[in-house]
CHARMM-style PDB file with segment names, atoms N, HN, CA, C and O in Angstrom:
ATOM      1  N   UNK     1      50.912 -27.117-122.961  1.00  0.00      PROA
ATOM      2  CA  UNK     1      50.485 -26.676-124.116  1.00  0.00      PROA
ATOM      3  C   UNK     1      48.789 -25.847-123.797  1.00  0.00      PROA
ATOM      4  O   UNK     1      48.420 -25.467-122.686  1.00  0.00      PROA
ATOM      5  N   UNK     2      48.212 -25.763-124.718  1.00  0.00      PROA
ATOM      6  HN  UNK     2      48.512 -26.072-125.620  1.00  0.00      PROA
ATOM      7  CA  UNK     2      46.679 -25.258-124.506  1.00  0.00      PROA
ATOM      8  C   UNK     2      45.282 -26.341-124.983  1.00  0.00      PROA
ATOM      9  O   UNK     2      44.220 -26.088-125.550  1.00  0.00      PROA
ATOM     10  N   UNK     3      45.718 -27.279-124.591  1.00  0.00      PROA
ATOM     11  HN  UNK     3      46.581 -27.485-124.130  1.00  0.00      PROA
ATOM     12  CA  UNK     3      44.823 -28.567-125.254  1.00  0.00      PROA
ATOM     13  C   UNK     3      43.336 -28.594-124.394  1.00  0.00      PROA
ATOM     14  O   UNK     3      42.268 -28.993-124.860  1.00  0.00      PROA
ATOM     15  N   UNK     4      43.553 -28.078-123.058  1.00  0.00      PROA
ATOM     16  HN  UNK     4      44.420 -27.754-122.679  1.00  0.00      PROA
ATOM     17  CA  UNK     4      42.257 -28.172-122.278  1.00  0.00      PROA
ATOM     18  C   UNK     4      41.529 -26.842-122.605  1.00  0.00      PROA
ATOM     19  O   UNK     4      40.319 -26.960-122.798  1.00  0.00      PROA
ATOM     20  N   UNK     5      42.118 -25.454-122.710  1.00  0.00      PROA
ATOM     21  HN  UNK     5      43.101 -25.359-122.553  1.00  0.00      PROA
ATOM     22  CA  UNK     5      41.402 -24.427-123.023  1.00  0.00      PROA
ATOM     23  C   UNK     5      41.075 -24.775-124.286  1.00  0.00      PROA
ATOM     24  O   UNK     5      39.906 -24.408-124.406  1.00  0.00      PROA
ATOM     25  N   UNK     6      41.490 -25.357-125.475  1.00  0.00      PROA
ATOM     26  HN  UNK     6      42.439 -25.655-125.377  1.00  0.00      PROA
ATOM     27  CA  UNK     6      40.606 -25.703-126.821  1.00  0.00      PROA
ATOM     28  C   UNK     6      39.462 -26.386-126.455  1.00  0.00      PROA
ATOM     29  O   UNK     6      38.410 -26.192-127.064  1.00  0.00      PROA
ATOM     30  N   UNK     7      39.544 -27.199-125.492  1.00  0.00      PROA
ATOM     31  HN  UNK     7      40.399 -27.358-124.997  1.00  0.00      PROA
ATOM     32  CA  UNK     7      38.355 -27.977-125.374  1.00  0.00      PROA
ATOM     33  C   UNK     7      36.991 -27.148-124.840  1.00  0.00      PROA
ATOM     34  O   UNK     7      35.816 -27.163-125.206  1.00  0.00      PROA
ATOM     35  N   UNK     8      37.711 -26.433-123.815  1.00  0.00      PROA
ATOM     36  HN  UNK     8      38.666 -26.422-123.518  1.00  0.00      PROA
ATOM     37  CA  UNK     8      36.546 -25.166-123.111  1.00  0.00      PROA
ATOM     38  C   UNK     8      36.349 -24.344-124.339  1.00  0.00      PROA
ATOM     39  O   UNK     8      35.146 -24.196-124.556  1.00  0.00      PROA
ATOM     40  N   UNK     9      36.940 -23.891-125.018  1.00  0.00      PROA
ATOM     41  HN  UNK     9      37.917 -24.012-124.841  1.00  0.00      PROA
ATOM     42  CA  UNK     9      36.380 -22.936-126.368  1.00  0.00      PROA
ATOM     43  C   UNK     9      35.454 -23.728-127.167  1.00  0.00      PROA
ATOM     44  O   UNK     9      34.351 -23.312-127.520  1.00  0.00      PROA
ATOM     45  N   UNK    10      35.877 -24.759-127.417  1.00  0.00      PROA
ATOM     46  HN  UNK    10      36.774 -25.097-127.130  1.00  0.00      PROA
ATOM     47  CA  UNK    10      35.097 -25.749-128.219  1.00  0.00      PROA
ATOM     48  C   UNK    10      33.529 -25.875-127.588  1.00  0.00      PROA
ATOM     49  O   UNK    10      32.495 -25.553-128.173  1.00  0.00      PROA
ATOM     50  N   UNK    11      33.630 -26.328-126.490  1.00  0.00      PROA
ATOM     51  HN  UNK    11      34.470 -26.589-126.015  1.00  0.00      PROA
ATOM     52  CA  UNK    11      32.351 -26.543-125.885  1.00  0.00      PROA
ATOM     53  C   UNK    11      31.400 -24.977-125.562  1.00  0.00      PROA
ATOM     54  O   UNK    11      30.199 -24.885-125.311  1.00  0.00      PROA
ATOM     55  N   UNK    12      32.271 -24.039-125.661  1.00  0.00      PROA
ATOM     56  HN  UNK    12      33.248 -24.114-125.866  1.00  0.00      PROA
ATOM     57  CA  UNK    12      31.332 -22.717-125.567  1.00  0.00      PROA
ATOM     58  C   UNK    12      30.494 -22.463-126.818  1.00  0.00      PROA
ATOM     59  O   UNK    12      29.285 -22.268-126.940  1.00  0.00      PROA
ATOM     60  N   UNK    13      31.676 -22.533-127.888  1.00  0.00      PROA
ATOM     61  HN  UNK    13      32.658 -22.691-127.788  1.00  0.00      PROA
ATOM     62  CA  UNK    13      31.182 -22.421-128.792  1.00  0.00      PROA
ATOM     63  C   UNK    13      29.994 -23.284-129.429  1.00  0.00      PROA
ATOM     64  O   UNK    13      29.358 -22.773-130.351  1.00  0.00      PROA
ATOM     65  N   UNK    14      29.629 -24.710-128.934  1.00  0.00      PROA
ATOM     66  HN  UNK    14      30.146 -25.125-128.185  1.00  0.00      PROA
ATOM     67  CA  UNK    14      29.102 -25.490-129.433  1.00  0.00      PROA
ATOM     68  C   UNK    14      27.794 -25.171-128.462  1.00  0.00      PROA
ATOM     69  O   UNK    14      26.761 -25.790-128.713  1.00  0.00      PROA
ATOM     70  N   UNK    15      27.802 -24.335-127.490  1.00  0.00      PROA
ATOM     71  HN  UNK    15      28.642 -23.832-127.286  1.00  0.00      PROA
ATOM     72  CA  UNK    15      26.237 -24.064-126.932  1.00  0.00      PROA
ATOM     73  C   UNK    15      25.983 -22.779-127.825  1.00  0.00      PROA
ATOM     74  O   UNK    15      24.799 -22.525-128.044  1.00  0.00      PROA
ATOM     75  N   UNK    16      26.893 -21.975-128.345  1.00  0.00      PROA
ATOM     76  HN  UNK    16      27.855 -22.181-128.167  1.00  0.00      PROA
ATOM     77  CA  UNK    16      26.410 -20.788-129.075  1.00  0.00      PROA
ATOM     78  C   UNK    16      25.488 -21.082-130.153  1.00  0.00      PROA
ATOM     79  OT1 UNK    16      25.020 -20.167-130.831  1.00  0.00      PROA
TER      80      UNK     16
END
């Protein structure tokens, strides 16, 4: 599924 993509997206949002 997209578990890795979710982690990357969450990290990017956290930086925001």
